[in-house]
N, C-alpha and C positions, 0 to 999 in steps of 0.2 A: 504494500500500500504506500509505503514511503517513496518508492521509486516513481509511482504514478504522480504523487504530489510534487516531487522534484521536477518531473517532466512538464507538468502544467505550469509551474512557476518559472521554469526556464524557457517556456514558449514565448514569453514576453509579449502578450497581447496588449494592445493599447486600449484605453477606455472607449475610444471611438469605434474600434472593431467590436467590442463587447456590446456597445449600445446599438450598433447597426444589427447585430445578431439578434438582440432582444426585440427590436422593432420588427425585424423580419418574422420572428416567431409569433409575435402578437398578430401581425398581419395575416399570417397563415391560419391562425385560429379564427379570425374574423372571416376570412375567405371561406373556410370550411363551413362555418355557421351559415353564411349566405348561400353557398352553393349546395349544401347537403342537408344540414339539420333543419333549417326553416322550411324548405320545400317538402321534405319528408314529413315533418310535423303537420303541415297544412294538408297534405294528402291523407294522412292517417285520420285527422279530424274530419275531413270531408267524407271519407269512407265510413267512419263510425257514425256520423250523423245520418248519412244516407241509409245505412243498415237499420238504424233505429227507426227511421221513418217507414221503411219497408215493413219492419216487423209490426209497427203500430197499425199501419193500414191493412196488413194481412189479418191481424187479429180482429179488426173491426168488421171485416166482411162476413164473418161467420154468423 
């Protein structure tokens, strides 16, 4: 474990590089939310509501 710590300290990253990396990571999380999570959630809510309406109208026909 000590060797890995020494390797990271010897890599000599500047704060600017670390900041750019953090901004890129946060941007990736936001992009994933916009492209995957939000559309999938909207689709699942739509399907759930449609199924609920179908079951309600089917039980009312009897």
